[in-house]
N, CA, C and O atoms as CSV, one atom per row, in Angstrom:
chain,resi,resn,atom,element,x,y,z
A,1,MET,N,N,0.808,-1.193,0.000
A,1,MET,CA,C,0.000,0.000,0.000
A,1,MET,C,C,0.852,1.258,0.000
A,1,MET,O,O,0.472,2.275,-0.579
A,2,ASN,N,N,2.005,1.183,0.652
A,2,ASN,CA,C,2.879,2.351,0.645
A,2,ASN,C,C,3.312,2.716,-0.759
A,2,ASN,O,O,3.479,3.893,-1.076
A,3,MET,N,N,3.498,1.687,-1.622
A,3,MET,CA,C,3.897,1.980,-3.003
A,3,MET,C,C,2.853,2.852,-3.684
A,3,MET,O,O,3.182,3.750,-4.460
A,4,ILE,N,N,1.606,2.576,-3.387
A,4,ILE,CA,C,0.521,3.321,-4.021
A,4,ILE,C,C,0.299,4.659,-3.327
A,4,ILE,O,O,0.191,5.694,-3.986
A,5,CYS,N,N,0.232,4.641,-2.008
A,5,CYS,CA,C,-0.124,5.847,-1.262
A,5,CYS,C,C,1.015,6.850,-1.141
A,5,CYS,O,O,0.786,8.058,-1.192
A,6,ARG,N,N,2.211,6.370,-0.984
A,6,ARG,CA,C,3.320,7.290,-0.760
A,6,ARG,C,C,4.090,7.629,-2.041
A,6,ARG,O,O,4.626,8.728,-2.181
A,7,TYR,N,N,4.135,6.671,-2.971
A,7,TYR,CA,C,4.960,6.868,-4.169
A,7,TYR,C,C,4.146,6.999,-5.454
A,7,TYR,O,O,4.715,7.217,-6.524
A,8,GLY,N,N,2.827,6.868,-5.360
A,8,GLY,CA,C,1.971,7.108,-6.514
A,8,GLY,C,C,1.956,5.991,-7.542
A,8,GLY,O,O,1.562,6.216,-8.687
A,9,MET,N,N,2.374,4.799,-7.160
A,9,MET,CA,C,2.349,3.679,-8.102
A,9,MET,C,C,0.933,3.111,-8.112
A,9,MET,O,O,0.393,2.763,-7.062
A,10,GLY,N,N,0.355,3.019,-9.254
A,10,GLY,CA,C,-0.998,2.485,-9.356
A,10,GLY,C,C,-1.936,3.537,-9.904
A,10,GLY,O,O,-1.558,4.688,-10.124
A,11,SER,N,N,-3.159,3.117,-10.116
A,11,SER,CA,C,-4.151,4.046,-10.659
A,11,SER,C,C,-4.982,4.610,-9.505
A,11,SER,O,O,-5.098,3.991,-8.448
A,12,GLY,N,N,-5.534,5.747,-9.717
A,12,GLY,CA,C,-6.361,6.368,-8.687
A,12,GLY,C,C,-5.678,7.583,-8.095
A,12,GLY,O,O,-4.603,7.995,-8.531
A,13,PHE,N,N,-6.331,8.145,-7.089
A,13,PHE,CA,C,-5.851,9.372,-6.465
A,13,PHE,C,C,-5.370,9.101,-5.043
A,13,PHE,O,O,-5.789,9.765,-4.095
A,14,PHE,N,N,-4.490,8.122,-4.911
A,14,PHE,CA,C,-4.055,7.710,-3.589
A,14,PHE,C,C,-2.699,8.285,-3.194
A,14,PHE,O,O,-2.300,8.167,-2.035
A,15,ALA,N,N,-1.999,8.891,-4.107
A,15,ALA,CA,C,-0.647,9.376,-3.824
A,15,ALA,C,C,-0.661,10.410,-2.703
A,15,ALA,O,O,-1.555,11.251,-2.616
A,16,SER,N,N,0.335,10.324,-1.867
A,16,SER,CA,C,0.540,11.253,-0.749
A,16,SER,C,C,-0.573,11.207,0.285
A,16,SER,O,O,-0.821,12.189,0.984
A,17,MET,N,N,-1.235,10.077,0.380
A,17,MET,CA,C,-2.274,9.936,1.390
A,17,MET,C,C,-1.862,8.832,2.355
A,17,MET,O,O,-1.141,7.909,1.974
A,18,ASP,N,N,-2.313,8.923,3.592
A,18,ASP,CA,C,-1.988,7.929,4.602
A,18,ASP,C,C,-2.770,6.638,4.333
A,18,ASP,O,O,-3.998,6.666,4.253
A,19,PRO,N,N,-2.062,5.502,4.193
A,19,PRO,CA,C,-2.744,4.240,3.894
A,19,PRO,C,C,-3.764,3.835,4.961
A,19,PRO,O,O,-4.835,3.328,4.626
A,20,LYS,N,N,-3.446,4.051,6.237
A,20,LYS,CA,C,-4.382,3.667,7.302
A,20,LYS,C,C,-5.675,4.458,7.228
A,20,LYS,O,O,-6.763,3.923,7.437
A,21,THR,N,N,-5.538,5.734,6.927
A,21,THR,CA,C,-6.722,6.580,6.791
A,21,THR,C,C,-7.548,6.139,5.596
A,21,THR,O,O,-8.776,6.075,5.669
A,22,LEU,N,N,-6.879,5.838,4.510
A,22,LEU,CA,C,-7.582,5.416,3.301
A,22,LEU,C,C,-8.319,4.096,3.491
A,22,LEU,O,O,-9.434,3.934,2.997
A,23,LEU,N,N,-7.712,3.159,4.196
A,23,LEU,CA,C,-8.349,1.857,4.394
A,23,LEU,C,C,-9.674,1.979,5.129
A,23,LEU,O,O,-10.594,1.200,4.883
A,24,ASN,N,N,-9.775,2.936,6.015
A,24,ASN,CA,C,-11.000,3.128,6.792
A,24,ASN,C,C,-11.960,4.108,6.145
A,24,ASN,O,O,-12.987,4.452,6.731
A,25,SER,N,N,-11.638,4.554,4.954
A,25,SER,CA,C,-12.499,5.507,4.256
A,25,SER,C,C,-13.297,4.770,3.175
A,25,SER,O,O,-13.069,3.586,2.928
A,26,PRO,N,N,-14.225,5.471,2.540
A,26,PRO,CA,C,-14.969,4.859,1.435
A,26,PRO,C,C,-14.068,4.440,0.259
A,26,PRO,O,O,-14.469,3.624,-0.571
A,27,MET,N,N,-12.858,4.998,0.194
A,27,MET,CA,C,-11.937,4.639,-0.886
A,27,MET,C,C,-11.118,3.380,-0.559
A,27,MET,O,O,-10.344,2.913,-1.395
A,28,GLY,N,N,-11.284,2.834,0.646
A,28,GLY,CA,C,-10.537,1.660,1.076
A,28,GLY,C,C,-10.656,0.474,0.131
A,28,GLY,O,O,-9.639,-0.104,-0.249
A,29,PRO,N,N,-11.882,0.090,-0.262
A,29,PRO,CA,C,-12.010,-1.041,-1.184
A,29,PRO,C,C,-11.315,-0.798,-2.528
A,29,PRO,O,O,-10.746,-1.716,-3.119
A,30,SER,N,N,-11.368,0.433,-2.990
A,30,SER,CA,C,-10.703,0.768,-4.249
A,30,SER,C,C,-9.182,0.647,-4.104
A,30,SER,O,O,-8.504,0.157,-5.007
A,31,LEU,N,N,-8.659,1.093,-2.970
A,31,LEU,CA,C,-7.233,0.975,-2.699
A,31,LEU,C,C,-6.827,-0.496,-2.662
A,31,LEU,O,O,-5.826,-0.879,-3.266
A,32,MET,N,N,-7.589,-1.311,-1.965
A,32,MET,CA,C,-7.274,-2.737,-1.863
A,32,MET,C,C,-7.337,-3.416,-3.228
A,32,MET,O,O,-6.523,-4.290,-3.524
A,33,LYS,N,N,-8.290,-3.020,-4.051
A,33,LYS,CA,C,-8.384,-3.577,-5.405
A,33,LYS,C,C,-7.128,-3.219,-6.192
A,33,LYS,O,O,-6.581,-4.058,-6.908
A,34,ASN,N,N,-6.676,-1.987,-6.063
A,34,ASN,CA,C,-5.470,-1.524,-6.744
A,34,ASN,C,C,-4.255,-2.309,-6.273
A,34,ASN,O,O,-3.414,-2.697,-7.083
A,35,VAL,N,N,-4.158,-2.546,-4.965
A,35,VAL,CA,C,-3.055,-3.315,-4.398
A,35,VAL,C,C,-3.074,-4.730,-4.964
A,35,VAL,O,O,-2.037,-5.244,-5.384
A,36,GLU,N,N,-4.230,-5.354,-4.977
A,36,GLU,CA,C,-4.365,-6.717,-5.486
A,36,GLU,C,C,-3.978,-6.806,-6.964
A,36,GLU,O,O,-3.335,-7.770,-7.378
A,37,GLU,N,N,-4.365,-5.811,-7.757
A,37,GLU,CA,C,-4.011,-5.798,-9.177
A,37,GLU,C,C,-2.496,-5.739,-9.374
A,37,GLU,O,O,-1.939,-6.473,-10.190
A,38,ILE,N,N,-1.844,-4.866,-8.624
A,38,ILE,CA,C,-0.393,-4.735,-8.739
A,38,ILE,C,C,0.288,-6.027,-8.307
A,38,ILE,O,O,1.204,-6.498,-8.981
A,39,LEU,N,N,-0.149,-6.604,-7.192
A,39,LEU,CA,C,0.452,-7.849,-6.718
A,39,LEU,C,C,0.255,-8.984,-7.720
A,39,LEU,O,O,1.165,-9.782,-7.944
A,40,THR,N,N,-0.918,-9.055,-8.314
A,40,THR,CA,C,-1.194,-10.090,-9.319
A,40,THR,C,C,-0.293,-9.913,-10.529
A,40,THR,O,O,0.283,-10.885,-11.018
A,41,GLN,N,N,-0.163,-8.680,-11.020
A,41,GLN,CA,C,0.707,-8.414,-12.175
A,41,GLN,C,C,2.153,-8.782,-11.871
A,41,GLN,O,O,2.829,-9.397,-12.696
A,42,GLU,N,N,2.621,-8.409,-10.699
A,42,GLU,CA,C,4.007,-8.688,-10.340
A,42,GLU,C,C,4.245,-10.176,-10.108
A,42,GLU,O,O,5.319,-10.686,-10.425
A,43,MET,N,N,3.264,-10.868,-9.565
A,43,MET,CA,C,3.383,-12.316,-9.381
A,43,MET,C,C,3.461,-13.013,-10.733
A,43,MET,O,O,4.269,-13.925,-10.913
A,44,GLU,N,N,2.641,-12.599,-11.675
A,44,GLU,CA,C,2.671,-13.185,-13.013
A,44,GLU,C,C,4.015,-12.914,-13.697
A,44,GLU,O,O,4.574,-13.803,-14.340
A,45,ALA,N,N,4.527,-11.702,-13.563
A,45,ALA,CA,C,5.821,-11.359,-14.161
A,45,ALA,C,C,6.941,-12.176,-13.523
A,45,ALA,O,O,7.855,-12.626,-14.213
A,46,THR,N,N,6.869,-12.367,-12.213
A,46,THR,CA,C,7.881,-13.153,-11.504
A,46,THR,C,C,7.840,-14.610,-11.937
A,46,THR,O,O,8.884,-15.215,-12.184
A,47,GLN,N,N,6.648,-15.176,-12.030
A,47,GLN,CA,C,6.510,-16.564,-12.461
A,47,GLN,C,C,7.038,-16.754,-13.884
A,47,GLN,O,O,7.658,-17.772,-14.190
A,48,LYS,N,N,6.792,-15.784,-14.736
A,48,LYS,CA,C,7.293,-15.854,-16.111
A,48,LYS,C,C,8.822,-15.854,-16.126
A,48,LYS,O,O,9.437,-16.651,-16.834
A,49,LEU,N,N,9.433,-14.966,-15.351
A,49,LEU,CA,C,10.898,-14.913,-15.279
A,49,LEU,C,C,11.486,-16.219,-14.751
A,49,LEU,O,O,12.499,-16.704,-15.255
A,50,ILE,N,N,10.845,-16.777,-13.739
A,50,ILE,CA,C,11.326,-18.040,-13.177
A,50,ILE,C,C,11.245,-19.148,-14.218
A,50,ILE,O,O,12.187,-19.926,-14.374
A,51,MET,N,N,10.131,-19.223,-14.927
A,51,MET,CA,C,9.977,-20.271,-15.935
A,51,MET,C,C,10.963,-20.094,-17.092
A,51,MET,O,O,11.482,-21.077,-17.621
A,52,GLU,N,N,11.218,-18.857,-17.481
A,52,GLU,CA,C,12.178,-18.597,-18.564
A,52,GLU,C,C,13.601,-18.963,-18.143
A,52,GLU,O,O,14.397,-19.408,-18.970
A,53,GLY,N,N,13.922,-18.779,-16.874
A,53,GLY,CA,C,15.270,-19.060,-16.394
A,53,GLY,C,C,15.471,-20.488,-15.922
A,53,GLY,O,O,16.602,-20.901,-15.666
A,54,LYS,N,N,14.398,-21.244,-15.804
A,54,LYS,CA,C,14.471,-22.593,-15.255
A,54,LYS,C,C,15.435,-23.507,-16.007
A,54,LYS,O,O,16.217,-24.200,-15.356
A,55,PRO,N,N,15.423,-23.549,-17.341
A,55,PRO,CA,C,16.357,-24.437,-18.037
A,55,PRO,C,C,17.821,-24.103,-17.750
A,55,PRO,O,O,18.659,-25.000,-17.664
A,56,TYR,N,N,18.122,-22.834,-17.604
A,56,TYR,CA,C,19.490,-22.402,-17.317
A,56,TYR,C,C,19.927,-22.869,-15.923
A,56,TYR,O,O,21.026,-23.394,-15.746
A,57,ILE,N,N,19.061,-22.670,-14.963
A,57,ILE,CA,C,19.380,-23.040,-13.584
A,57,ILE,C,C,19.475,-24.567,-13.444
A,57,ILE,O,O,20.346,-25.078,-12.741
A,58,GLU,N,N,18.579,-25.280,-14.113
A,58,GLU,CA,C,18.635,-26.738,-14.046
A,58,GLU,C,C,19.953,-27.266,-14.618
A,58,GLU,O,O,20.591,-28.130,-14.017
A,59,ARG,N,N,20.356,-26.750,-15.768
A,59,ARG,CA,C,21.593,-27.203,-16.396
A,59,ARG,C,C,22.809,-26.835,-15.544
A,59,ARG,O,O,23.725,-27.640,-15.372
A,60,LEU,N,N,22.806,-25.619,-15.017
A,60,LEU,CA,C,23.909,-25.197,-14.156
A,60,LEU,C,C,23.949,-26.050,-12.884
A,60,LEU,O,O,25.031,-26.414,-12.423
A,61,SER,N,N,22.795,-26.368,-12.320
A,61,SER,CA,C,22.730,-27.209,-11.128
A,61,SER,C,C,23.299,-28.595,-11.399
A,61,SER,O,O,24.054,-29.129,-10.586
A,62,GLU,N,N,22.939,-29.177,-12.536
A,62,GLU,CA,C,23.478,-30.489,-12.913
A,62,GLU,C,C,25.002,-30.439,-12.992
A,62,GLU,O,O,25.692,-31.323,-12.485
A,63,PHE,N,N,25.507,-29.406,-13.626
A,63,PHE,CA,C,26.956,-29.254,-13.768
A,63,PHE,C,C,27.631,-29.125,-12.399
A,63,PHE,O,O,28.659,-29.751,-12.141
A,64,LEU,N,N,27.048,-28.321,-11.544
A,64,LEU,CA,C,27.631,-28.108,-10.214
A,64,LEU,C,C,27.578,-29.363,-9.351
A,64,LEU,O,O,28.490,-29.615,-8.564
A,65,LEU,N,N,26.521,-30.147,-9.492
A,65,LEU,CA,C,26.439,-31.388,-8.734
A,65,LEU,C,C,27.532,-32.366,-9.152
A,65,LEU,O,O,28.058,-33.115,-8.330
A,66,LYS,N,N,27.863,-32.350,-10.438
A,66,LYS,CA,C,28.914,-33.242,-10.941
A,66,LYS,C,C,30.311,-32.719,-10.612
A,66,LYS,O,O,31.196,-33.495,-10.252
A,67,ASN,N,N,30.508,-31.412,-10.733
A,67,ASN,CA,C,31.849,-30.840,-10.669
A,67,ASN,C,C,32.155,-30.027,-9.413
A,67,ASN,O,O,33.307,-29.671,-9.165
A,68,ASN,N,N,31.141,-29.739,-8.638
A,68,ASN,CA,C,31.323,-29.008,-7.383
A,68,ASN,C,C,31.649,-27.517,-7.546
A,68,ASN,O,O,31.511,-26.759,-6.586
A,69,GLN,N,N,32.065,-27.090,-8.703
A,69,GLN,CA,C,32.336,-25.672,-8.955
A,69,GLN,C,C,32.252,-25.420,-10.456
A,69,GLN,O,O,32.286,-26.353,-11.259
A,70,ALA,N,N,32.142,-24.162,-10.817
A,70,ALA,CA,C,32.086,-23.786,-12.229
A,70,ALA,C,C,32.820,-22.461,-12.406
A,70,ALA,O,O,32.615,-21.505,-11.659
A,71,MET,N,N,33.661,-22.440,-13.395
A,71,MET,CA,C,34.373,-21.218,-13.738
A,71,MET,C,C,33.473,-20.374,-14.647
A,71,MET,O,O,32.500,-20.872,-15.213
A,72,GLU,N,N,33.808,-19.116,-14.772
A,72,GLU,CA,C,32.991,-18.201,-15.567
A,72,GLU,C,C,32.795,-18.714,-16.986
A,72,GLU,O,O,31.677,-18.694,-17.500
A,73,ASN,N,N,33.873,-19.175,-17.631
A,73,ASN,CA,C,33.748,-19.632,-19.013
A,73,ASN,C,C,32.855,-20.876,-19.117
A,73,ASN,O,O,32.174,-21.062,-20.126
A,74,GLU,N,N,32.853,-21.723,-18.089
A,74,GLU,CA,C,31.983,-22.896,-18.096
A,74,GLU,C,C,30.518,-22.493,-17.961
A,74,GLU,O,O,29.644,-23.067,-18.612
A,75,ILE,N,N,30.264,-21.520,-17.129
A,75,ILE,CA,C,28.896,-21.024,-16.966
A,75,ILE,C,C,28.405,-20.416,-18.272
A,75,ILE,O,O,27.269,-20.651,-18.685
A,76,ILE,N,N,29.251,-19.646,-18.911
A,76,ILE,CA,C,28.877,-19.040,-20.193
A,76,ILE,C,C,28.579,-20.130,-21.217
A,76,ILE,O,O,27.596,-20.031,-21.951
A,77,GLU,N,N,29.414,-21.171,-21.279
A,77,GLU,CA,C,29.187,-22.280,-22.208
A,77,GLU,C,C,27.856,-22.983,-21.926
A,77,GLU,O,O,27.112,-23.318,-22.847
A,78,ILE,N,N,27.572,-23.197,-20.655
A,78,ILE,CA,C,26.312,-23.839,-20.277
A,78,ILE,C,C,25.137,-22.994,-20.745
A,78,ILE,O,O,24.210,-23.506,-21.372
A,79,PHE,N,N,25.175,-21.706,-20.442
A,79,PHE,CA,C,24.070,-20.830,-20.817
A,79,PHE,C,C,23.931,-20.723,-22.336
A,79,PHE,O,O,22.814,-20.680,-22.851
A,80,GLU,N,N,25.038,-20.681,-23.047
A,80,GLU,CA,C,24.981,-20.623,-24.513
A,80,GLU,C,C,24.383,-21.904,-25.085
A,80,GLU,O,O,23.614,-21.851,-26.045
A,81,SER,N,N,24.728,-23.053,-24.506
A,81,SER,CA,C,24.170,-24.311,-25.020
A,81,SER,C,C,22.669,-24.384,-24.753
A,81,SER,O,O,21.917,-24.878,-25.593
A,82,VAL,N,N,22.234,-23.907,-23.616
A,82,VAL,CA,C,20.797,-23.876,-23.323
A,82,VAL,C,C,20.100,-22.927,-24.296
A,82,VAL,O,O,19.017,-23.227,-24.797
A,83,GLU,N,N,20.729,-21.783,-24.556
A,83,GLU,CA,C,20.148,-20.801,-25.489
A,83,GLU,C,C,19.992,-21.407,-26.876
A,83,GLU,O,O,18.974,-21.189,-27.533
A,84,LYS,N,N,20.983,-22.163,-27.330
A,84,LYS,CA,C,20.899,-22.817,-28.647
A,84,LYS,C,C,19.777,-23.842,-28.678
A,84,LYS,O,O,19.045,-23.930,-29.663
A,85,GLU,N,N,19.635,-24.617,-27.611
A,85,GLU,CA,C,18.563,-25.606,-27.548
A,85,GLU,C,C,17.200,-24.935,-27.587
A,85,GLU,O,O,16.292,-25.405,-28.271
A,86,ILE,N,N,17.059,-23.854,-26.868
A,86,ILE,CA,C,15.781,-23.135,-26.850
A,86,ILE,C,C,15.488,-22.534,-28.219
A,86,ILE,O,O,14.347,-22.569,-28.680
A,87,SER,N,N,16.500,-21.987,-28.867
A,87,SER,CA,C,16.328,-21.385,-30.199
A,87,SER,C,C,15.957,-22.423,-31.240
A,87,SER,O,O,15.221,-22.136,-32.184
A,88,ALA,N,N,16.483,-23.664,-31.056
A,88,ALA,CA,C,16.226,-24.721,-32.026
A,88,ALA,C,C,14.793,-25.258,-31.937
A,88,ALA,O,O,14.302,-25.879,-32.880
A,89,GLN,N,N,14.141,-25.025,-30.832
A,89,GLN,CA,C,12.776,-25.552,-30.639
A,89,GLN,C,C,11.751,-24.789,-31.372
A,89,GLN,O,O,10.567,-25.119,-31.301
């Protein structure tokens, strides 16, 4: 709520208003709806990023389990090979 009330993130006229006061006002439900919308959007964006990065992390994890460490050039090679596989699909 602070993101919306103090920093003006979101839709509506909530910027620079006290969140506690707003919650107890007639605008409270509107504020909560705005908060829920932002959280839903950010959760979806986060899930998308996790799913996009999953093949990279899985491959790197496999390598680390086998070798116990990875040098920068090995990590780059792993990520490039995953990128090629994804591009080929």
